[in-house]
C-alpha positions in Angstrom: 94.5 113.3 103.8 95.0 116.7 102.3 96.5 116.6 98.8 99.7 118.5 98.2 99.9 121.3 95.7 102.6 121.0 93.0 105.4 123.6 93.2 107.0 124.1 89.8 110.2 125.5 91.3 110.7 122.1 93.1 109.7 119.9 90.2 111.4 116.6 90.1 113.8 116.0 87.4 112.3 114.0 84.6 113.9 111.3 82.5 114.6 113.6 79.5 116.3 116.5 81.3 119.6 115.8 79.7 118.1 115.8 76.2 116.1 118.9 77.0 119.2 120.8 77.9 120.6 120.1 74.4 117.4 120.9 72.5 116.2 123.8 74.7 119.1 126.1 75.8 118.8 127.5 79.3 116.8 130.6 79.7 118.5 133.4 81.7 117.0 133.6 85.2 114.9 136.6 86.0 115.7 137.4 89.6 112.5 139.0 90.6 113.3 138.8 94.3 116.4 141.0 93.9 114.4 143.4 91.7 111.6 143.5 94.2 113.9 144.0 97.2 115.6 146.8 95.2 112.3 148.5 94.5 111.2 148.1 98.1 114.5 149.5 99.3 114.0 152.5 97.0 110.5 152.9 98.3 111.7 152.8 101.9 114.5 155.3 101.0 112.0 157.5 99.2 109.9 157.6 102.3 112.5 157.6 105.0 115.0 160.1 103.5 112.5 162.9 102.7 111.0 162.4 106.2 114.4 162.5 107.7 115.4 165.5 105.7 112.1 167.3 106.6 112.7 166.5 110.3 116.3 167.7 110.3 115.4 170.9 108.3 112.3 171.5 110.6 114.4 171.1 113.7 117.2 173.3 112.3 114.6 175.9 111.2 113.0 175.9 114.7 116.4 176.4 116.4 117.2 179.2 113.9 113.9 180.9 114.6 114.5 180.6 118.3 117.9 182.1 117.9 116.6 184.9 115.6 113.8 185.7 118.1 116.3 185.8 120.9 118.7 188.1 119.0 115.8 190.3 117.9 114.6 190.7 121.5 118.1 191.5 122.7 118.6 194.2 120.1 115.2 195.7 120.6 115.5 195.7 124.4 118.8 197.5 124.2 117.2 200.3 122.1 114.3 200.5 124.6 116.7 200.6 127.5 118.6 203.5 125.9 115.4 205.4 125.3 114.1 204.8 128.8 117.5 205.9 130.3 117.3 209.2 128.4 113.8 209.9 129.6 114.6 209.1 133.2 117.8 211.2 133.1 115.8 214.1 131.7 113.3 213.7 134.4 116.0 213.7 137.0 117.5 216.9 135.6 114.0 218.5 135.6 113.5 217.5 139.2 116.8 218.9 140.2 116.1 222.3 138.5 112.8 222.5 140.3 114.3 221.6 143.6 116.9 224.4 143.0 114.0 226.7 142.1 112.4 226.1 145.5 115.6 226.2 147.5 115.2 227.9 150.9 111.4 228.2 150.6 109.0 226.5 152.9 105.5 225.6 152.1 104.1 229.1 152.8 106.9 230.7 150.8 106.1 228.5 147.8 102.4 229.3 148.1 103.2 233.0 148.3 105.2 232.7 145.0 102.8 230.1 143.4 102.1 232.2 140.3 105.7 232.8 139.4 106.8 229.3 140.2 103.8 227.9 138.2 104.9 229.8 135.1 108.5 228.6 135.4 107.5 225.0 136.1 105.0 225.0 133.2 107.7 226.4 130.9 110.2 223.7 132.0 107.9 220.7 131.7 105.6 221.8 128.9 108.1 221.0 126.1 108.3 217.3 126.7 105.6 214.9 125.3 106.2 212.3 127.9 105.6 214.8 130.8 101.9 215.0 131.8 102.5 217.4 134.8 105.2 218.8 137.1 104.0 219.1 140.7 105.4 220.4 144.0 104.1 218.9 147.2 104.6 220.2 150.7 105.7 218.5 153.9 102.3 217.0 154.5 101.7 216.0 150.9 99.5 218.9 150.0 99.8 220.1 146.4 101.6 223.5 146.4 102.2 224.1 142.7 101.1 222.3 139.5 102.3 223.0 135.9 98.8 222.1 134.6 96.6 224.4 136.7 96.7 227.6 138.7 96.0 228.0 141.4 96.7 224.5 142.6 93.6 222.6 143.7 93.3 221.3 147.3 94.9 217.9 146.7 97.0 215.9 149.1 99.1 212.8 148.5 100.2 212.4 152.0 99.0 208.8 152.1 100.2 207.9 148.7 102.8 205.1 148.5 105.4 207.0 146.5 105.2 210.1 148.8 105.6 207.9 151.9 108.5 206.1 150.3 110.3 209.3 149.4 109.7 210.8 152.8 111.1 207.6 154.4 114.1 207.5 152.0 113.1 204.4 149.9 114.7 204.4 146.5 112.0 202.3 144.9 109.4 204.9 145.3 111.4 207.4 143.2 109.2 205.8 140.5 105.6 205.2 141.4 103.1 202.7 140.0 100.7 203.6 137.3 97.8 205.6 138.7 95.1 208.0 137.6 96.2 211.6 138.1 94.1 213.8 140.5 94.2 216.9 138.4 93.9 215.7 134.7 92.4 212.2 135.4 94.7 210.4 132.9 96.9 207.4 133.4 100.4 208.4 134.7 103.3 207.2 136.7 105.5 209.6 138.7 109.2 210.1 139.1 109.9 212.1 142.2 112.7 213.6 144.4 112.4 214.8 148.0 113.0 218.4 149.0 115.1 219.2 152.0 114.9 222.1 154.4 118.1 224.0 155.2 118.4 221.9 158.3 118.2 218.7 156.2 114.8 217.7 157.3 112.1 216.5 154.8 110.4 219.5 153.2 108.3 217.9 150.5 108.4 216.3 147.1 109.0 217.4 143.5 107.1 215.0 141.2 107.1 214.6 137.4 104.1 212.7 136.0 105.0 210.6 132.9 102.5 209.3 130.4 102.6 205.5 129.8 100.9 206.2 126.5 104.1 207.9 125.4 106.1 204.7 126.0 103.3 202.7 124.4 103.6 204.8 121.2 107.4 204.6 121.1 107.2 200.8 121.6 104.6 200.5 118.9 106.9 202.4 116.5 109.9 200.4 117.6 108.2 197.1 117.0 106.9 197.9 113.6 103.6 199.8 114.3 101.4 196.6 114.0 99.3 195.5 116.9 99.5 191.9 115.6 103.4 192.0 115.7 104.9 188.9 117.3 106.9 191.1 119.8 105.8 192.9 123.0 107.6 195.6 125.0 107.2 196.5 128.7 108.5 199.1 131.1 108.5 197.4 134.5 109.4 198.6 138.0 111.9 196.5 139.8 109.2 195.1 142.1 107.3 193.8 139.1 104.8 196.6 138.6 104.2 197.2 134.9 104.5 200.9 134.0 104.0 200.7 130.2 103.2 197.8 127.9 102.7 197.3 124.2 100.4 196.0 122.8 98.1 197.9 125.1 97.3 196.1 128.3 94.0 196.3 130.2 93.4 199.5 132.1 93.9 197.8 135.4 97.5 197.9 136.7 99.4 194.7 136.1 102.4 193.1 137.7 104.8 190.5 136.5 104.0 187.1 138.0 106.2 186.8 141.1 107.2 183.2 140.3 108.3 184.0 136.7 111.9 183.7 135.7 112.0 187.5 135.0 110.7 188.2 138.6 113.4 185.9 140.0 116.1 187.7 137.9 114.9 191.1 139.2 115.0 189.8 142.8 118.5 188.5 142.2 119.5 191.9 141.0 120.5 190.8 137.5 120.9 193.7 135.2 120.3 191.9 131.9 119.3 188.5 130.6 117.1 186.2 128.5 114.3 184.0 130.0 111.4 181.9 128.8 108.2 182.5 130.6 104.4 182.7 130.3 103.1 186.2 130.2 100.4 187.0 132.7 99.5 190.0 130.6 98.3 188.1 127.4 98.8 184.5 128.5 101.3 183.6 125.8 104.6 181.8 126.1 107.4 184.2 125.5 111.1 184.5 124.9 112.0 187.5 127.1 115.0 189.8 127.0 115.3 192.3 129.8 117.7 195.1 130.8 118.0 197.3 133.9 117.6 201.1 133.1 120.7 202.8 134.5 120.5 203.3 138.3 116.7 203.6 138.3 114.5 200.9 139.8 113.1 200.2 136.3 113.6 197.4 133.7 112.7 197.3 130.1 111.5 193.9 128.8 111.0 192.8 125.2 109.2 189.5 124.6 108.8 187.4 121.5 105.6 185.4 121.3 106.2 181.6 121.0 102.9 181.2 119.2 104.0 183.6 116.5 107.3 181.8 116.1 105.5 178.5 116.0 103.0 179.8 113.5 105.8 181.0 111.2 107.6 177.7 111.7 104.4 175.8 110.8 103.9 177.8 107.7 107.5 177.2 106.6 107.2 173.5 107.5 104.0 173.3 105.4 105.9 174.8 102.4 108.8 172.5 103.0 106.6 169.4 103.3 104.7 170.4 100.2 107.9 171.0 98.2 109.6 167.8 99.4 106.7 165.4 99.5 104.9 166.4 96.3 107.7 164.9 94.1 108.2 162.2 96.7 104.6 161.1 96.4 105.0 161.0 92.7 108.1 158.9 93.2 106.2 156.6 95.6 103.5 156.1 93.0 106.1 155.3 90.3 107.8 152.8 92.6 104.4 151.3 93.7 103.4 151.0 90.0 106.8 149.4 89.3 106.2 146.9 92.1 102.8 146.0 90.6 104.2 145.8 87.2 107.0 143.6 88.5 104.4 141.3 90.1 102.5 141.1 86.9 105.7 140.5 85.0 106.7 137.8 87.5 103.3 136.1 87.1 103.6 136.3 83.3 107.2 134.9 83.6 106.0 132.0 85.7 103.2 131.3 83.4 105.6 131.4 80.5 108.1 129.2 82.3 105.3 126.7 83.1 104.1 126.7 79.5 107.7 126.3 78.3 108.3 123.6 80.8 105.1 121.8 79.7 106.1 122.3 76.1 109.5 120.8 76.7 108.0 117.9 78.7 105.5 117.2 75.9 108.1 117.4 73.2 110.5 115.3 75.2 107.7 112.8 75.9 107.0 112.8 72.2 110.6 112.0 71.3 110.7 109.4 74.0 107.5 107.8 72.7 108.9 107.8 69.2 112.0 106.1 70.5 109.9 103.6 72.4 107.8 103.0 69.3 110.9 102.2 67.3 112.2 100.0 70.0 108.8 98.4 70.4 108.7 97.5 66.7 112.1 95.8 67.1 111.4 94.2 70.5 107.9 93.2 69.5 109.0 90.9 66.7 111.7 89.4 68.9 109.3 89.0 71.9 106.7 87.4 69.6 109.2 84.8 68.4 110.5 84.4 71.9 107.0 83.9 73.3 106.4 81.2 70.7 109.6 79.4 71.9 108.4 79.7 75.5 105.0 78.4 74.5 106.7 75.4 72.8 108.8 74.7 75.9 105.9 75.2 78.3 103.6 72.9 76.4 106.2 70.1 76.1 107.1 70.4 79.8 103.5 70.0 80.7 103.2 67.1 78.3 106.2 65.5 80.0 104.8 66.0 83.4 101.3 64.6 82.5 102.8 61.5 80.8 105.0 60.9 83.8 108.7 61.1 83.4 110.4 59.1 86.2 113.7 60.6 87.2 113.2 63.8 85.3 111.4 65.8 88.0 114.4 67.9 88.9 115.2 68.7 85.3 111.6 69.6 84.6 111.5 71.9 87.6 114.7 73.6 86.3 113.1 74.0 82.9 109.9 75.5 84.6 112.1 78.0 86.5 113.9 78.9 83.3 110.5 79.4 81.6 109.4 81.8 84.4 112.6 83.8 84.0 112.1 83.9 80.3 108.5 85.0 80.8 109.6 87.7 83.2 112.3 88.9 80.7 109.7 88.9 77.9 107.3 90.8 80.0 109.9 93.5 80.8 110.9 93.8 77.1 107.2 94.2 76.1 106.7 96.6 79.0 109.6 98.9 78.0 108.4 98.7 74.4 104.8 99.5 75.6 103.6 96.2 74.1 102.8 94.4 77.4 99.0 94.2 78.0 97.9 96.0 81.2 95.1 94.7 83.4 94.2 97.8 85.3 92.3 97.5 88.5 91.6 99.7 91.6 94.3 99.4 94.3 94.1 100.8 97.8 97.8 101.3 98.8 97.2 101.3 102.5 96.0 97.7 102.2 98.1 96.5 99.2 101.5 97.7 100.1 101.8 96.0 103.5 101.1 92.7 101.7 104.1 93.4 99.5 106.4 93.9 102.5 107.9 90.4 102.4 108.5 90.7 98.7 110.3 94.0 99.0 112.4 92.7 101.9 113.5 89.7 99.8 114.4 92.1 97.0 116.3 94.5 99.3 118.3 91.8 101.2 119.1 91.6 104.9 121.4 94.7 105.1 118.8 97.2 104.0 116.0 98.2 106.4 112.5 98.9 104.9 110.4 101.8 106.1 106.8 102.3 105.0 104.9 105.5 105.5 101.5 105.2 104.1 98.8 107.5 105.3 95.2 106.4 105.9 93.8 108.9 103.5 95.7 108.0 100.4 93.5 107.9 97.4 92.9 104.5 95.6 94.6 104.3 92.1 93.9 102.5 88.9 96.9 100.4 87.8 98.0 97.0 86.7 98.9 95.3 90.0 101.5 93.0 88.5 103.3 95.8 86.7 103.2 98.0 89.9 104.7 95.1 91.8 107.4 94.6 89.2 108.2 98.4 89.2 108.6 98.3 93.0 110.9 95.3 92.8 113.0 96.9 90.0 113.5 100.0 92.2 114.2 98.0 95.3 116.8 95.9 93.5 118.5 99.1 92.2 118.4 100.5 95.8 120.0 97.3 97.2 122.8 97.5 94.6 123.4 101.2 95.5 123.7 100.3 99.3 126.2 97.3 99.4 127.0 98.1 103.0 123.3 98.5 104.0 121.1 101.5 104.4 117.4 102.5 104.5 114.8 102.1 101.8 111.7 104.2 102.5 108.3 103.9 100.7 105.9 106.8 101.1 102.6 107.6 99.5 100.8 111.0 99.5 98.1 112.7 97.5 99.0 115.4 95.0 97.0 117.7 92.7 98.4 119.2 89.5 97.0 122.3 87.8 97.6 123.4 84.3 99.5 126.5 85.4 101.9 124.4 87.4 103.8 123.6 84.2 103.7 119.9 84.9 102.8 117.5 82.0 100.0 116.1 84.1 96.8 117.6 85.4 94.3 116.2 88.0 94.5 114.1 91.1 97.4 111.6 91.5 98.9 109.4 94.1 102.7 110.1 94.6 104.6 106.9 95.5 108.1 107.9 96.7 110.8 105.3 97.0 113.9 106.7 98.6 117.3 105.1 99.4 120.4 106.3 101.3 122.8 104.9 98.7 125.6 106.4 96.7 123.4 108.4 94.4 123.9 109.1 90.7 126.2 111.6 88.9 124.3 114.1 86.7 125.3 112.4 83.4 124.0 109.0 84.7 120.8 110.7 86.1 120.1 112.1 82.6 120.0 108.6 81.1 118.5 106.7 84.1 115.2 105.9 82.3 116.9 105.2 78.9 116.2 101.6 77.8 119.1 99.1 77.9 121.3 101.7 79.7 123.0 100.3 82.8 126.1 101.2 84.9 126.2 97.8 86.6 128.9 95.2 85.9 128.5 92.9 82.9 125.9 90.3 83.7 124.5 92.2 86.7 122.0 94.4 85.0 119.8 94.4 81.8 119.0 98.1 81.6 115.3 97.3 81.7 114.4 98.0 85.3 113.9 101.8 85.4 112.7 101.9 81.8 109.9 99.4 82.8 109.0 101.8 85.7 108.8 104.8 83.4 106.8 102.9 80.7 104.4 101.5 83.3 103.7 104.9 84.9 103.2 106.5 81.5 100.9 103.8 80.2 98.9 104.0 83.4 98.3 107.7 82.7 100.9 109.0 85.1 104.6 109.8 85.1 107.9 108.7 86.8 110.5 111.2 88.0 113.9 110.8 89.7 116.1 112.9 91.9 119.6 111.9 92.8 123.0 113.4 93.8 126.3 111.7 94.4 126.4 110.8 98.1 122.8 112.0 98.8 120.9 108.9 97.7 118.2 108.5 95.1 114.5 109.3 95.2 112.1 107.8 92.6 108.6 109.2 92.4 105.7 107.4 90.7 102.7 109.6 89.9 99.8 107.3 89.4 96.2 108.4 88.6 93.6 108.5 91.2 90.8 105.9 90.7 87.4 107.4 90.1 85.8 104.8 92.3 86.8 101.6 94.0 85.7 98.6 91.9 84.5 95.4 93.5 86.9 92.5 93.5 85.5 89.6 91.6 85.1 86.5 93.8 86.3 83.2 92.2 83.6 80.9 91.0 83.7 77.7 93.0 83.8 74.5 91.1 80.5 72.7 91.1 81.4 69.2 92.4 78.2 67.9 90.9 79.3 68.6 87.4 83.0 68.2 87.9 83.0 64.5 87.2 80.6 64.8 84.3 82.8 67.1 82.1 83.8 65.7 78.7 86.4 66.9 76.3 85.7 69.8 73.9 86.0 69.8 70.1 88.5 72.7 69.6 89.5 74.5 66.4 93.1 75.5 67.0 94.4 78.4 64.8 98.2 78.9 65.1 100.7 79.9 62.4 103.7 78.5 64.1 103.9 74.7 63.5 105.9 73.9 66.6 103.6 75.9 68.9 100.6 74.4 67.2 102.0 70.9 67.6 102.8 71.4 71.3 99.5 73.0 72.1 97.6 70.4 70.2 99.3 67.6 72.1 98.7 69.3 75.4 95.0 69.8 74.6 94.6 66.2 73.6 96.2 65.1 76.9 93.5 67.2 78.6 90.9 65.1 76.8 89.9 67.4 74.0 89.6 66.8 70.3 91.7 69.3 68.3 91.5 70.3 64.7 94.5 72.5 63.8 94.8 75.1 60.9 97.6 77.5 60.3 95.9 80.8 59.5 92.6 82.7 60.1 91.6 82.6 56.5 91.6 78.8 56.4 89.8 78.6 59.8 87.0 81.0 58.6 86.5 78.9 55.4 86.3 75.8 57.5 83.7 77.3 59.8 81.6 78.7 57.0 81.5 75.3 55.3 80.5 73.7 58.6 77.6 76.2 59.2 76.5 75.8 55.6 76.5 72.0 56.0 74.4 72.4 59.2 71.9 74.6 57.2 71.6 72.0 54.5 71.6 68.8 56.5 71.0 69.8 60.1 74.3 68.3 61.2 75.8 70.0 64.2 78.9 72.2 63.8 81.9 70.0 64.6 83.5 72.7 66.9 82.6 73.8 70.4 85.5 76.3 70.8 87.9 78.3 68.7 91.4 78.9 70.2 93.3 81.3 68.0 96.4 83.3 68.0 95.9 87.0 67.0 99.1 87.8 65.1 99.2 85.7 62.0 100.0 86.0 58.3 97.2 86.3 55.8 94.3 88.6 55.1 92.7 88.1 58.5 94.2 88.0 62.0 92.7 86.4 65.1 90.5 89.4 66.0 89.1 89.6 62.5 88.3 85.9 62.8 86.5 86.4 66.1 84.4 89.2 64.6 83.5 87.0 61.6 82.5 84.1 63.9 80.1 86.5 65.8 78.3 87.0 62.5 78.0 83.2 62.1 77.2 82.1 65.6 77.2 84.4 68.7 77.1 81.3 71.0 80.4 79.8 69.7 83.1 80.4 72.4 86.3 82.1 71.2 89.6 82.3 73.1 92.3 84.6 71.6 96.0 84.5 72.5 98.3 87.5 72.0 101.4 89.2 73.4 100.6 92.8 72.2 98.8 95.3 74.3 97.1 97.1 71.4 95.8 93.8 70.1 94.6 92.9 73.6 92.6 96.2 73.9 90.9 95.6 70.5 90.2 91.9 71.4 88.4 92.9 74.5 86.0 95.1 72.5 84.9 92.0 70.6 83.7 90.5 73.9 85.8 87.3 73.7 88.1 85.7 76.2 91.8 86.8 75.9 95.0 85.2 77.1 98.2 87.2 77.0 101.4 85.4 76.0 103.1 83.6 77.6 100.1 82.3 79.5 100.0 79.7 82.3 98.8 76.3 81.1 96.7 76.0 84.3 94.9 79.2 83.4 94.1 77.8 80.0 92.8 74.5 81.5 90.6 76.5 83.9 89.1 78.5 81.0 88.4 75.3 79.2 86.7 73.8 82.2 84.6 76.9 82.6 83.4 76.6 79.0 82.6 72.9 79.5 80.4 73.8 82.5 78.6 76.5 80.5 77.8 74.0 77.8 76.5 71.5 80.4 74.4 74.2 82.0 72.9 75.3 78.7 72.1 71.8 77.7 74.7 71.5 75.0 76.6 68.6 76.6 79.8 67.7 74.8 79.0 64.1 75.5 75.8 64.4 73.5 77.6 65.9 70.6 80.1 63.1 70.7 77.4 60.5 70.6 75.8 62.2 67.7 
C-alpha cells in the first residue's frame, strides 16, 4: 500500500485551533495563483500583441507598397506613352514629307534624281537622334535612296515582313520588328508608309529606321539611370514583339508571352490597364502598367519587380521587428524573471507558513500539555484515593465470595459491575491527565480491527451501520491495545449520539508520511485511522473545544467530557496526534495518527500450568507495604484467604529496616529470611517510595521477588527499569493470584520450596 503524502493546505483542524486564532492573528493570504495568472496574461499579451501589431503593420505596409508600385508604374507609363507618341507622330510627319517629295516619280525617276533626293532626305532625317536612316524602296522592294549612303547599295527588302505587310495594306506592319539594318548593321525597327502611283497602285515604301537604343536611354533616364532599379520599361508592338526594353534585353528579339495577362489585354484591344505577370524577359514577377500609343500598333509597358518590392518590404519588416521585439524581449525577460521570483517567493511563503504552522502547533501543544499537567496533578491525587477505595471494595468483594455469602450473589455481582465502571472511569481520568500507564505492543490493524467489529456494533447501536475499509498493506503500529479500543469506543459512542435516527459509521486506515517541510507537528511514517460519521456535525465554536477535557454538549448525565480528550491524550502519548474535521450538517471525521511500528513483535504465549506442581504449591510469606490502612487490611485478608502468610508495614522506610534486620540476622545465625515476596505500593509517604525500596532490595538480595503496585504512568516506566513485576491500579485480583502462583512455581523449580521454609 503506497503511503499518502501530507498536503499542508488540507491539514486537519487540530484541537487547539480556536486558541491559536486568539494567540496568532490570521496572516493575510498571499494569492500567488492570481499573481501568477496575471504575469502569465501579461507575458501572453507581451508576446501576442507585438506579434499582432507587427503582422498588421507588415500587411498594411505590403499593401501600401503594392499600391505605391502600381501608382508609380501608372505615372511612369503615361510619361513613356506621351514620349512614344511624339516620336511616332514625328516619324509619320517625316514619312509624309518624303512621300510628297517623291510624288509623281516612279522608280526610274527617283534613281535619276537620287543625288538631290539623298541630300534632302539626309537633311530631313539627320537632325533626330532616334532616326538611324531614312530609306525609299521601289515597287519590288529595291533600295532607291538612303539618307546614310550615296549611291544606294543594291539592297532589296521585297521579302521582308514589313514591306509585304505595307504592300498588302496591313496596319501592323507600319511598325516592323527589331532587326539588323542592311546598310549600317545596327539594331533598328522601322516605321513605314506606302507610296502610291498616280493611278493609286502600290509604288513602293518610305521607311524611317528608329534606334531601340534611343528608347533604352530615355527609359534609363526616366527610371532613375540605375540598372539595378526595381522598374522596367518596354516598347512593344501590338502582336507582342518587343521593340525596346530597359534594362537592356539580350540581343535576340523577344516577344511577350502569348499567355500573359498583358498579351490577353492587347488581343482584347484594351488601351490601358494594370496586370500582374511573370516577365519572360528577366523571369521576375511584375506589376505591369501598359498604355496604347495613339493610333499606332504599339504599347508602352512599365513593370515593377515584385522581388524588389518584397526585398524592400523585408528590410522594413526587419527594422520593424527589431524595433518592436527588442523591447518586447526585454519585457519577456522581466516577466519571466518575475515568474521565477514569484515561484521562489511562493516556496518561501509556503515554507514560512509550514514553519509558522508547526510553531503554532508546538506552542499550542505546549499550552495543552501544561493544562493537562495541571489537570493531571489534580486528577492524579483524586484518582489515587479513588483507586484505593476501589481496591478496598474489590478486596472485600473477593473475600465475601471466597468465604461464601449465601443469598448475596446478586448484590456482589452488582458491586463487581460498579467496580468495573469505577475502574473504567478512573482509567479515563488518568488517561486524560496522562497518568494512565500504557502497555504498548505491535498491532496489525487488518487483523485486529475485524475482531473489534462486534464491540463497535454494540457501541453504535442497531440504527447505525458499520463500514470498515482496511487495506491489506496498512503498516503495523505500536500502541496500547486497551487504550486504542477505548478510543474507538468513545468515538463510536459520540457518533451514535450524533445520529439518533441512524446513519453510517466508517472506519478507514491508510498509510501516511509527514515531512518536516509539510508544516505538520509530526514527521515520519504513521497509520491514519479515520472514523467518519454522517451525523449532525459540530458548530465551529464546539469544534474548537472538542478535545478540551470535561467539555461536553450532551444533556446532564449523558456525557462526562472525557471521551475525546482520552482519544487525544492516547494518540499524543503514543507518539502520534488526533485531529478532527466537522461542519454542521456534514458529519464529523476524527483522524488518529499513530506511529508505525519498526518491526512486528512476537506475541507471548501463555505459560501453561504444570499440573504436576499445581497441587504441591504452598502459601508464600509476603511482606505487604501499603500506607492506606483500609487497603492494607483488605489486601492482607485476601492474601491470607489465598493461603499466604502476610506481614504488613505502612511505609517503605519501615519495610527496608525490617528487611535489613532480617538479612543481618541471617548473616549472624544462618536463619532464613522470613519473607519470600515483597508486595509494595509505590506512592507512599516517607523518605522512600516503592521503587526506592525495590532498588534497595536488589542490593540486599537479587533473588527476592518484588511486586510493585501503582496507578501512575511515570512511576510505571521507572519501575520497569528496576526489572520487577508491576501491577497498575486498579488491578484484577485474579491477575495478582496468577502472579503469586507463578512465583510459587519458580521457588519450587529452584529448590526453595515454601513448605521447606515453613518446616524450618
